[in-house]
DRENMI-465417 format. One line per field, with one value per atom (N, C-alpha, C): x, y, z; residue in one letter; atom name. Coordinates in steps of 0.02 Angstrom, whole numbers, m for minus. Example, Ala and Ser with C-alpha at 12.3 -4.5 7.8 and 13.67 -1.06 7.14 Angstrom:
// residues 2
east <- c(660	615	660	642	684	645) $
north <- c(m284	m225	m165	m112	m53	2) $
up <- c(390	390	390	354	357	394) $
aa <- c(A	A	A	S	S	S) $
at <- c(N	CA	C	N	CA	C) $
***
This chain:
// residues 255
east <- c(m2259	m2186	m2162	m2151	m2128	m2053	m2024	m1970	m1992	m2045	m2071	m2107	m2150	m2192	m2146	m2097	m2055	m2031	m2008	m1978	m2039	m2098	m2151	m2205	m2208	m2260	m2285	m2339	m2342	m2295	m2279	m2243	m2298	m2252	m2282	m2291	m2258	m2279	m2337	m2366	m2440	m2475	m2485	m2528	m2519	m2462	m2459	m2489	m2480	m2514	m2592	m2608	m2683	m2714	m2690	m2723	m2706	m2656	m2649	m2689	m2727	m2763	m2832	m2852	m2934	m2925	m2878	m2897	m2896	m2816	m2815	m2863	m2883	m2927	m2996	m3026	m3096	m3124	m3096	m3103	m3121	m3054	m3025	m3091	m3115	m3159	m3241	m3249	m3306	m3316	m3265	m3271	m3276	m3237	m3262	m3335	m3351	m3414	m3475	m3456	m3496	m3487	m3446	m3435	m3470	m3456	m3490	m3573	m3594	m3672	m3712	m3664	m3710	m3757	m3745	m3794	m3847	m3843	m3908	m3939	m3907	m3972	m3990	m3959	m3971	m3981	m3969	m3990	m3936	m3874	m3828	m3756	m3710	m3640	m3606	m3561	m3522	m3466	m3446	m3403	m3348	m3315	m3258	m3199	m3190	m3145	m3114	m3157	m3162	m3149	m3180	m3163	m3082	m3069	m2984	m2959	m2960	m2924	m2923	m2998	m2989	m2942	m2947	m2913	m2840	m2807	m2754	m2713	m2737	m2730	m2748	m2790	m2801	m2741	m2736	m2683	m2611	m2591	m2522	m2511	m2570	m2562	m2569	m2608	m2596	m2530	m2487	m2416	m2380	m2389	m2320	m2359	m2420	m2413	m2402	m2418	m2405	m2345	m2304	m2248	m2194	m2185	m2140	m2153	m2210	m2225	m2217	m2201	m2157	m2100	m2061	m2002	m1973	m2031	m2002	m2028	m2092	m2098	m2032	m2006	m1940	m1885	m1884	m1843	m1856	m1899	m1917	m1962	m2004	m2035	m2115	m2133	m2185	m2244	m2308	m2369	m2385	m2423	m2447	m2396	m2356	m2295	m2324	m2312	m2321	m2254	m2201	m2143	m2092	m2024	m1981	m1910	m1850	m1794	m1737	m1759	m1702	m1731	m1679	m1708	m1701	m1657	m1666	m1747	m1774	m1851	m1896	m1865	m1932	m1937	m1890	m1896	m1965	m1948	m2009	m2077	m2070	m2153	m2173	m2128	m2145	m2176	m2143	m2165	m2237	m2240	m2299	m2361	m2334	m2385	m2398	m2345	m2372	m2427	m2402	m2455	m2519	m2523	m2596	m2635	m2598	m2613	m2641	m2621	m2649	m2704	m2721	m2763	m2817	m2805	m2853	m2884	m2848	m2865	m2923	m2894	m2928	m2996	m3015	m3070	m3104	m3075	m3110	m3142	m3090	m3100	m3177	m3171	m3238	m3312	m3292	m3350	m3379	m3325	m3339	m3366	m3338	m3367	m3453	m3468	m3538	m3583	m3543	m3587	m3586	m3529	m3526	m3565	m3582	m3619	m3682	m3708	m3773	m3796	m3761	m3776	m3790	m3718	m3729	m3769	m3826	m3866	m3888	m3923	m3970	m3921	m3852	m3815	m3789	m3771	m3748	m3770	m3842	m3896	m3879	m3897	m3903	m3953	m4000	m4076	m4069	m4011	m4009	m4006	m4001	m3996	m3934	m3879	m3807	m3750	m3748	m3677	m3626	m3598	m3534	m3533	m3602	m3608	m3612	m3648	m3637	m3673	m3639	m3677	m3717	m3714	m3769	m3830	m3882	m3953	m3975	m3948	m3969	m3970	m3931	m3926	m3976	m4012	m4074	m4119	m4126	m4173	m4163	m4212	m4184	m4151	m4112	m4068	m4082	m4125	m4140	m4191	m4209	m4246	m4320	m4355	m4437	m4453	m4489	m4500	m4518	m4533	m4548	m4515	m4438	m4389	m4393	m4437	m4437	m4522	m4535	m4612	m4644	m4573	m4581	m4510	m4528	m4486	m4422	m4367	m4307	m4285	m4287	m4259	m4188	m4160	m4095	m4050	m4007	m3974	m3896	m3888	m3813	m3790	m3741	m3698	m3708	m3679	m3691	m3764	m3817	m3874	m3895	m3878	m3899	m3862	m3813	m3765	m3786	m3809	m3828	m3908	m3953	m4015	m4007	m3956	m3940	m3911	m3874	m3846	m3892	m3943	m4013	m4054	m4041	m4092	m4159	m4130	m4200	m4233	m4295	m4357	m4393	m4411	m4462	m4521	m4567	m4619	m4681	m4727	m4761	m4832	m4844	m4915	m4917	m4951	m4971	m4947	m4940	m4925	m4993	m4975	m5023	m5003	m5047	m5041	m4979	m4925	m4878	m4886	m4874	m4893	m4826	m4831	m4774	m4778	m4730	m4735	m4738	m4777	m4768	m4719	m4701	m4659	m4667	m4628	m4624	m4584	m4578	m4531	m4513	m4558	m4548	m4466	m4432	m4359	m4309	m4318	m4297	m4296	m4370	m4403	m4361	m4372	m4342	m4256	m4228	m4144	m4136	m4179	m4142	m4168	m4221	m4248	m4184	m4158	m4121	m4053	m4043	m3967	m3956	m4040	m4036	m4028	m4073	m4056	m3985	m3959	m3886	m3846	m3846	m3823	m3821	m3874	m3901	m3859	m3866	m3837	m3766	m3727	m3648	m3640	m3677	m3644	m3687	m3726	m3756	m3819	m3848	m3905	m3956	m3971	m4037	m4092	m4110	m4177	m4176	m4133	m4145	m4142	m4108	m4115	m4176	m4194	m4263	m4316	m4318	m4371	m4372	m4302	m4301	m4330	m4307	m4318	m4396	m4433	m4499	m4531	m4506	m4535	m4532	m4467	m4454	m4495	m4500	m4551	m4625	m4652	m4719	m4728	m4661	m4671	m4669	m4643	m4634	m4712	m4741	m4802	m4850	m4853	m4889	m4878	m4810	m4805	m4828	m4832	m4868	m4928	m4965	m5045	m5069	m5007	m5022	m5013	m5083	m5099	m5089	m5094	m5080	m5022	m4978	m4936	m4916	m4966	m4963	m4997	m4970	m5014	m5004	m5044	m5033	m5012	m4962	m4962	m5003	m5054	m5090	m5047	m5074	m5050	m5039	m5071	m5099	m5019	m5010	m4954	m4893	m4894	m4836	m4801	m4863	m4867	m4834	m4862	m4847	m4765	m4746	m4668	m4638	m4646	m4603	m4609	m4659	m4663	m4623	m4619	m4573	m4497	m4478	m4427	m4398	m4443	m4430	m4420	m4472	m4444	m4378	m4346	m4299	m4239	m4241	m4197	m4184	m4242	m4233	m4199	m4205	m4194	m4113	m4076	m4015	m3978	m4012	m3969	m3930) $
north <- c(m2884	m2877	m2828	m2761	m2706	m2709	m2760	m2749	m2796	m2829	m2863	m2808	m2767	m2726	m2672	m2645	m2606	m2626	m2698	m2715	m2732	m2756	m2781	m2739	m2669	m2620	m2596	m2602	m2571	m2609	m2662	m2706	m2776	m2800	m2851	m2910	m2904	m2968	m2962	m2925	m2901	m2936	m2914	m2941	m3014	m3047	m3118	m3133	m3113	m3158	m3142	m3078	m3072	m3134	m3120	m3171	m3249	m3268	m3328	m3349	m3297	m3315	m3324	m3262	m3263	m3319	m3334	m3386	m3463	m3469	m3522	m3558	m3506	m3510	m3504	m3472	m3454	m3484	m3451	m3456	m3541	m3580	m3645	m3690	m3661	m3718	m3686	m3638	m3626	m3673	m3679	m3706	m3787	m3805	m3880	m3883	m3835	m3844	m3836	m3802	m3802	m3877	m3895	m3970	m4027	m4022	m4067	m4050	m4004	m3986	m3981	m3973	m3955	m4018	m4089	m4137	m4118	m4102	m4106	m4042	m3990	m3930	m3949	m3972	m3980	m4051	m4101	m4165	m4203	m4176	m4195	m4187	m4216	m4191	m4151	m4127	m4081	m4120	m4116	m4161	m4163	m4225	m4223	m4203	m4223	m4210	m4141	m4098	m4009	m3994	m4034	m4021	m4035	m4077	m4083	m4033	m4020	m3974	m3910	m3881	m3816	m3826	m3888	m3898	m3892	m3915	m3918	m3854	m3827	m3739	m3700	m3693	m3665	m3667	m3728	m3756	m3731	m3752	m3739	m3658	m3636	m3557	m3534	m3542	m3500	m3488	m3544	m3546	m3518	m3518	m3492	m3432	m3401	m3325	m3288	m3322	m3273	m3293	m3339	m3356	m3301	m3286	m3245	m3176	m3160	m3096	m3094	m3148	m3145	m3137	m3172	m3132	m3077	m3030	m2981	m2927	m2945	m2898	m2902	m2972	m2962	m2927	m2918	m2868	m2804	m2775	m2698	m2684	m2725	m2696	m2679	m2624	m2586	m2613	m2600	m2613	m2559	m2569	m2519	m2481	m2522	m2500	m2495	m2428	m2427	m2444	m2443	m2468	m2481	m2517	m2516	m2521	m2503	m2499	m2554	m2603	m2655	m2709	m2718	m2776	m2855	m2861	m2913	m2933	m2890	m2896	m2932	m2922	m2939	m3009	m3055	m3136	m3158	m3119	m3136	m3111	m3051	m3027	m3073	m3099	m3144	m3214	m3247	m3298	m3292	m3228	m3228	m3204	m3183	m3184	m3232	m3287	m3341	m3397	m3367	m3412	m3362	m3307	m3283	m3316	m3339	m3360	m3427	m3462	m3522	m3523	m3470	m3461	m3445	m3385	m3381	m3452	m3492	m3562	m3619	m3590	m3638	m3602	m3528	m3508	m3526	m3524	m3552	m3623	m3665	m3740	m3734	m3701	m3707	m3690	m3643	m3619	m3672	m3701	m3745	m3809	m3820	m3882	m3864	m3803	m3812	m3807	m3773	m3781	m3865	m3899	m3975	m4011	m3987	m4033	m4024	m3940	m3948	m3989	m3973	m4007	m4089	m4109	m4206	m4204	m4167	m4173	m4242	m4277	m4318	m4387	m4375	m4433	m4434	m4363	m4354	m4366	m4372	m4367	m4434	m4423	m4478	m4476	m4530	m4518	m4548	m4576	m4619	m4572	m4514	m4466	m4467	m4499	m4515	m4525	m4466	m4467	m4487	m4466	m4469	m4527	m4567	m4620	m4577	m4532	m4487	m4519	m4524	m4547	m4505	m4449	m4405	m4404	m4360	m4380	m4338	m4294	m4253	m4280	m4328	m4382	m4437	m4435	m4500	m4479	m4407	m4372	m4393	m4366	m4361	m4311	m4304	m4240	m4217	m4164	m4109	m4135	m4114	m4140	m4109	m4156	m4113	m4053	m4000	m3961	m3956	m4039	m4045	m4086	m4084	m4132	m4196	m4203	m4284	m4291	m4354	m4372	m4374	m4423	m4442	m4422	m4399	m4363	m4428	m4416	m4466	m4491	m4567	m4570	m4579	m4553	m4550	m4590	m4623	m4673	m4652	m4619	m4622	m4546	m4519	m4463	m4464	m4524	m4523	m4573	m4529	m4563	m4595	m4576	m4622	m4675	m4676	m4734	m4791	m4766	m4810	m4842	m4800	m4819	m4867	m4874	m4915	m4987	m4978	m5034	m5074	m5046	m5057	m5099	m5083	m5116	m5056	m4988	m4956	m4951	m4968	m4974	m4917	m4877	m4829	m4844	m4808	m4824	m4819	m4866	m4857	m4837	m4829	m4811	m4766	m4736	m4700	m4619	m4598	m4519	m4482	m4429	m4386	m4310	m4253	m4191	m4148	m4115	m4086	m4020	m4002	m3923	m3897	m3830	m3799	m3726	m3669	m3600	m3586	m3530	m3500	m3447	m3439	m3395	m3330	m3275	m3204	m3170	m3097	m3049	m3024	m3024	m3001	m2985	m3041	m3031	m2999	m2998	m2957	m2887	m2877	m2797	m2774	m2814	m2780	m2773	m2826	m2817	m2753	m2744	m2678	m2609	m2623	m2551	m2540	m2589	m2583	m2572	m2586	m2569	m2501	m2471	m2412	m2364	m2389	m2344	m2331	m2390	m2400	m2360	m2371	m2302	m2234	m2223	m2148	m2137	m2179	m2168	m2154	m2201	m2191	m2151	m2116	m2045	m1980	m1997	m1921	m1916	m1948	m1922	m1931	m1895	m1896	m1911	m1871	m1889	m1970	m1980	m2063	m2101	m2093	m2134	m2117	m2066	m2055	m2107	m2078	m2132	m2198	m2211	m2293	m2315	m2295	m2325	m2310	m2257	m2275	m2314	m2319	m2376	m2440	m2447	m2514	m2537	m2483	m2513	m2514	m2478	m2491	m2571	m2565	m2637	m2690	m2689	m2753	m2758	m2699	m2708	m2724	m2719	m2743	m2806	m2834	m2897	m2940	m2920	m2949	m2966	m2931	m2936	m2985	m3010	m3067	m3131	m3157	m3213	m3273	m3261	m3314	m3334	m3375	m3397	m3459	m3502	m3572	m3610	m3665	m3712	m3762	m3825	m3908	m3934	m3992	m4019	m4083	m4104	m4162	m4224	m4271	m4333	m4378	m4358	m4382	m4361	m4298	m4281	m4309	m4296	m4332	m4410	m4433	m4513	m4517	m4483	m4491	m4449	m4399	m4389	m4432	m4469	m4531	m4577	m4597	m4645	m4639	m4589	m4558	m4568	m4553	m4562	m4637	m4680	m4749	m4771	m4764	m4767	m4774	m4706	m4679	m4726	m4730	m4759	m4843	m4849	m4936	m4938	m4892	m4894	m4860	m4852	m4828	m4858	m4912	m4952	m5022) $
up <- c(2273	2279	2239	2281	2235	2194	2219	2153	2093	2097	2031	2012	2035	2013	1975	2002	1980	1903	1898	1837	1778	1806	1761	1753	1783	1774	1705	1669	1602	1557	1564	1513	1483	1427	1407	1438	1502	1545	1574	1591	1600	1566	1491	1443	1450	1436	1440	1506	1555	1634	1612	1594	1596	1543	1489	1434	1471	1493	1542	1574	1622	1664	1622	1582	1549	1499	1465	1414	1450	1473	1498	1558	1596	1658	1643	1603	1595	1536	1461	1412	1382	1411	1407	1439	1492	1538	1502	1479	1422	1374	1345	1276	1279	1339	1373	1391	1430	1461	1403	1340	1279	1244	1241	1212	1259	1324	1369	1371	1369	1378	1305	1261	1182	1163	1172	1165	1218	1277	1320	1295	1268	1260	1171	1138	1078	1044	1082	1068	1011	992	960	972	968	993	939	957	907	882	812	769	801	818	864	810	749	718	734	717	701	771	834	887	922	888	900	876	802	773	818	835	877	939	976	1028	1042	972	965	941	898	871	939	975	1026	1071	1096	1147	1118	1072	1041	1029	983	974	1047	1091	1155	1182	1193	1211	1169	1112	1054	1060	1062	1079	1119	1166	1240	1291	1287	1312	1296	1227	1204	1231	1251	1273	1361	1389	1455	1448	1386	1371	1362	1331	1302	1354	1416	1466	1518	1521	1560	1536	1463	1432	1436	1471	1458	1425	1374	1321	1353	1343	1385	1313	1355	1318	1256	1212	1173	1122	1101	1054	992	961	894	852	882	827	883	883	921	870	893	860	866	931	934	897	842	785	828	898	933	960	969	973	934	877	814	802	838	822	875	931	991	957	920	893	839	801	750	778	833	862	888	923	952	875	825	783	755	741	727	766	834	881	877	867	858	782	745	682	690	751	761	797	847	866	829	770	726	692	680	660	704	773	826	818	812	816	742	693	639	629	664	672	718	773	811	771	734	681	638	610	556	588	657	696	716	726	736	663	629	565	530	528	513	568	644	669	651	644	626	560	519	446	454	500	515	573	591	666	664	609	595	640	595	607	676	704	758	821	796	864	920	984	1019	1074	1057	1082	1150	1185	1233	1301	1296	1342	1381	1346	1387	1337	1306	1249	1286	1338	1362	1431	1407	1475	1530	1536	1614	1664	1711	1772	1812	1803	1849	1832	1869	1868	1804	1780	1727	1650	1658	1594	1584	1639	1622	1599	1590	1536	1462	1432	1348	1330	1278	1265	1189	1180	1262	1296	1361	1412	1380	1411	1410	1443	1441	1469	1532	1565	1647	1671	1638	1657	1663	1727	1756	1754	1725	1740	1801	1840	1918	1948	2019	2046	2066	2028	2052	2112	2139	2183	2199	2224	2235	2298	2283	2340	2327	2289	2280	2232	2249	2210	2136	2110	2039	2041	2026	2029	1965	1913	1870	1849	1867	1866	1907	1975	2020	2001	1968	1946	1885	1837	1785	1839	1861	1907	1933	1971	2004	1946	1888	1828	1835	1829	1833	1760	1771	1734	1716	1665	1666	1676	1720	1724	1664	1660	1601	1630	1700	1711	1764	1782	1847	1832	1772	1755	1785	1789	1816	1788	1783	1743	1797	1760	1791	1795	1859	1857	1847	1801	1777	1784	1791	1798	1727	1722	1663	1634	1584	1573	1598	1617	1616	1592	1603	1584	1620	1698	1745	1776	1779	1797	1750	1679	1642	1642	1646	1653	1720	1779	1839	1838	1802	1801	1766	1706	1664	1701	1756	1798	1841	1873	1914	1884	1824	1797	1785	1756	1745	1807	1864	1928	1944	1952	1963	1923	1861	1814	1823	1842	1868	1942	1974	2050	2039	2006	2001	1959	1894	1873	1892	1947	1980	1927	1884	1836	1865	1915	1966	1936	1887	1848	1826	1800	1765	1840	1887	1945	1977	1984	2008	1971	1913	1864	1859	1858	1851	1925	1969	2043	2052	2037	2037	1994	1939	1891	1893	1941	1966	2020	2085	2118	2092	2050	2018	1979	1942	1907	1955	2023	2065	2077	2101	2140	2077	2012	1963	1956	1952	1950	1995	2058	2119	2119	2086	2059	1993	1972	1926	1940	1941	1971	1917	1863	1797	1780	1833	1826	1821	1817	1795	1765	1739	1697	1705	1673	1701	1620	1634	1568	1564	1520	1529	1535	1575	1591	1512	1474	1392	1381	1394	1334	1359	1431	1474	1452	1441	1420	1350	1301	1230	1227	1269	1279	1296	1349	1371	1322	1288	1246	1173	1149	1114	1126	1179	1213	1211	1231	1247	1175	1132	1053	1021	1032	1016	1049	1103	1140	1113	1110	1079	1010	982	915	896	952	956	999	1044	1075	1058) $
aa <- c(M	M	M	P	P	P	P	P	P	A	A	A	D	D	D	F	F	F	V	V	V	L	L	L	H	H	H	N	N	N	S	S	S	L	L	L	F	F	F	L	L	L	V	V	V	A	A	A	H	H	H	F	F	F	H	H	H	N	N	N	V	V	V	I	I	I	I	I	I	G	G	G	G	G	G	V	V	V	L	L	L	F	F	F	G	G	G	L	L	L	M	M	M	A	A	A	G	G	G	I	I	I	T	T	T	Y	Y	Y	W	W	W	F	F	F	P	P	P	K	K	K	A	A	A	F	F	F	G	G	G	Y	Y	Y	R	R	R	L	L	L	D	D	D	P	P	P	F	F	F	W	W	W	G	G	G	K	K	K	C	C	C	S	S	S	F	F	F	W	W	W	F	F	F	W	W	W	T	T	T	I	I	I	G	G	G	F	F	F	Y	Y	Y	V	V	V	A	A	A	F	F	F	M	M	M	P	P	P	L	L	L	Y	Y	Y	V	V	V	L	L	L	G	G	G	L	L	L	M	M	M	G	G	G	V	V	V	T	T	T	R	R	R	R	R	R	L	L	L	S	S	S	H	H	H	F	F	F	D	D	D	D	D	D	P	P	P	S	S	S	L	L	L	Q	Q	Q	I	I	I	W	W	W	F	F	F	Q	Q	Q	I	I	I	A	A	A	A	A	A	F	F	F	G	G	G	A	A	A	L	L	L	L	L	L	I	I	I	A	A	A	L	L	L	G	G	G	I	I	I	L	L	L	S	S	S	F	F	F	I	I	I	I	I	I	Q	Q	Q	L	L	L	L	L	L	V	V	V	S	S	S	F	F	F	I	I	I	R	R	R	R	R	R	A	A	A	V	V	V	A	A	A	A	A	A	R	R	R	Y	Y	Y	D	D	D	G	G	G	R	R	R	P	P	P	W	W	W	N	N	N	G	G	G	R	R	R	T	T	T	L	L	L	E	E	E	W	W	W	S	S	S	T	T	T	S	S	S	S	S	S	P	P	P	P	P	P	P	P	P	V	V	V	Y	Y	Y	N	N	N	F	F	F	A	A	A	F	F	F	T	T	T	P	P	P	I	I	I	V	V	V	H	H	H	D	D	D	R	R	R	D	D	D	A	A	A	W	W	W	Y	Y	Y	D	D	D	M	M	M	K	K	K	K	K	K	R	R	R	G	G	G	H	H	H	V	V	V	R	R	R	P	P	P	V	V	V	A	A	A	G	G	G	F	F	F	V	V	V	P	P	P	I	I	I	H	H	H	M	M	M	P	P	P	K	K	K	N	N	N	T	T	T	A	A	A	A	A	A	G	G	G	F	F	F	V	V	V	L	L	L	A	A	A	V	V	V	L	L	L	S	S	S	A	A	A	L	L	L	C	C	C	A	A	A	F	F	F	G	G	G	L	L	L	I	I	I	W	W	W	H	H	H	M	M	M	W	W	W	P	P	P	L	L	L	A	A	A	A	A	A	A	A	A	S	S	S	F	F	F	A	A	A	T	T	T	L	L	L	I	I	I	V	V	V	A	A	A	T	T	T	I	I	I	V	V	V	H	H	H	T	T	T	F	F	F	N	N	N	Y	Y	Y	D	D	D	R	R	R	E	E	E	F	F	F	Y	Y	Y	I	I	I	A	A	A	A	A	A	D	D	D	E	E	E	V	V	V	V	V	V	R	R	R	T	T	T	E	E	E	D	D	D	T	T	T	R	R	R	T	T	T	R	R	R	L	L	L	L	L	L	A	A	A	S	S	S	H	H	H	V	V	V) $
at <- c(N	CA	C	N	CA	C	N	CA	C	N	CA	C	N	CA	C	N	CA	C	N	CA	C	N	CA	C	N	CA	C	N	CA	C	N	CA	C	N	CA	C	N	CA	C	N	CA	C	N	CA	C	N	CA	C	N	CA	C	N	CA	C	N	CA	C	N	CA	C	N	CA	C	N	CA	C	N	CA	C	N	CA	C	N	CA	C	N	CA	C	N	CA	C	N	CA	C	N	CA	C	N	CA	C	N	CA	C	N	CA	C	N	CA	C	N	CA	C	N	CA	C	N	CA	C	N	CA	C	N	CA	C	N	CA	C	N	CA	C	N	CA	C	N	CA	C	N	CA	C	N	CA	C	N	CA	C	N	CA	C	N	CA	C	N	CA	C	N	CA	C	N	CA	C	N	CA	C	N	CA	C	N	CA	C	N	CA	C	N	CA	C	N	CA	C	N	CA	C	N	CA	C	N	CA	C	N	CA	C	N	CA	C	N	CA	C	N	CA	C	N	CA	C	N	CA	C	N	CA	C	N	CA	C	N	CA	C	N	CA	C	N	CA	C	N	CA	C	N	CA	C	N	CA	C	N	CA	C	N	CA	C	N	CA	C	N	CA	C	N	CA	C	N	CA	C	N	CA	C	N	CA	C	N	CA	C	N	CA	C	N	CA	C	N	CA	C	N	CA	C	N	CA	C	N	CA	C	N	CA	C	N	CA	C	N	CA	C	N	CA	C	N	CA	C	N	CA	C	N	CA	C	N	CA	C	N	CA	C	N	CA	C	N	CA	C	N	CA	C	N	CA	C	N	CA	C	N	CA	C	N	CA	C	N	CA	C	N	CA	C	N	CA	C	N	CA	C	N	CA	C	N	CA	C	N	CA	C	N	CA	C	N	CA	C	N	CA	C	N	CA	C	N	CA	C	N	CA	C	N	CA	C	N	CA	C	N	CA	C	N	CA	C	N	CA	C	N	CA	C	N	CA	C	N	CA	C	N	CA	C	N	CA	C	N	CA	C	N	CA	C	N	CA	C	N	CA	C	N	CA	C	N	CA	C	N	CA	C	N	CA	C	N	CA	C	N	CA	C	N	CA	C	N	CA	C	N	CA	C	N	CA	C	N	CA	C	N	CA	C	N	CA	C	N	CA	C	N	CA	C	N	CA	C	N	CA	C	N	CA	C	N	CA	C	N	CA	C	N	CA	C	N	CA	C	N	CA	C	N	CA	C	N	CA	C	N	CA	C	N	CA	C	N	CA	C	N	CA	C	N	CA	C	N	CA	C	N	CA	C	N	CA	C	N	CA	C	N	CA	C	N	CA	C	N	CA	C	N	CA	C	N	CA	C	N	CA	C	N	CA	C	N	CA	C	N	CA	C	N	CA	C	N	CA	C	N	CA	C	N	CA	C	N	CA	C	N	CA	C	N	CA	C	N	CA	C	N	CA	C	N	CA	C	N	CA	C	N	CA	C	N	CA	C	N	CA	C	N	CA	C	N	CA	C	N	CA	C	N	CA	C	N	CA	C	N	CA	C	N	CA	C	N	CA	C	N	CA	C	N	CA	C	N	CA	C	N	CA	C	N	CA	C	N	CA	C	N	CA	C	N	CA	C	N	CA	C	N	CA	C	N	CA	C	N	CA	C	N	CA	C	N	CA	C	N	CA	C	N	CA	C	N	CA	C	N	CA	C	N	CA	C	N	CA	C	N	CA	C	N	CA	C	N	CA	C	N	CA	C	N	CA	C	N	CA	C	N	CA	C	N	CA	C	N	CA	C	N	CA	C	N	CA	C	N	CA	C	N	CA	C	N	CA	C	N	CA	C	N	CA	C	N	CA	C	N	CA	C	N	CA	C	N	CA	C	N	CA	C	N	CA	C	N	CA	C	N	CA	C	N	CA	C	N	CA	C	N	CA	C	N	CA	C	N	CA	C	N	CA	C	N	CA	C	N	CA	C	N	CA	C	N	CA	C	N	CA	C	N	CA	C	N	CA	C	N	CA	C	N	CA	C) $
***
């Protein structure tokens, strides 16, 4: 809209809107994902008290910090000011500064949450593999999961597979384990990505020697990788049995 663009161009309204989208739409989702998936990755929950502190400091501070910038932007205040002469603007900047302080406390609370959770990890651990009483299949494994994920291919009858399996009286198999075929780790993906990035950088900035050298190296690295046939290994059935038995004992001791 040209009228809105004429009024808001290069104003603090843009700063407020940008942060509203990035923090509210991206960062908050990222932090929610960290909280949800942390026990699956590391085997213990994050401390709930400091998590709530971080949530409230972040949420309240977010609005207190950036809503005044909308007002200032509509009043015609531009970005990147080193000073201003209108004293009526001072209160809005002070409110925004207080909001920034609340956000800083939210960041500090999250750091404390990580530290406290690590120190108390033995108490916070949930070995039943379902800290949120999750309904989906990934929560049917231990937390963190074994390297092979599932000893047997799960049979799925419902979208909420783990909830459905528990409702059906799912019992962990105690026999019939076989060696599990696994891929070996390789640095090929990382190496090819770095070479591709160098080649793209050289092409964008017309650095032809860099582009040519990285492209040639990329082709050679790809060909060399195709001749690497040592890409797999097997986890012995005995090791699978030990892993599953350990999980069963931990589950029994925490139910």
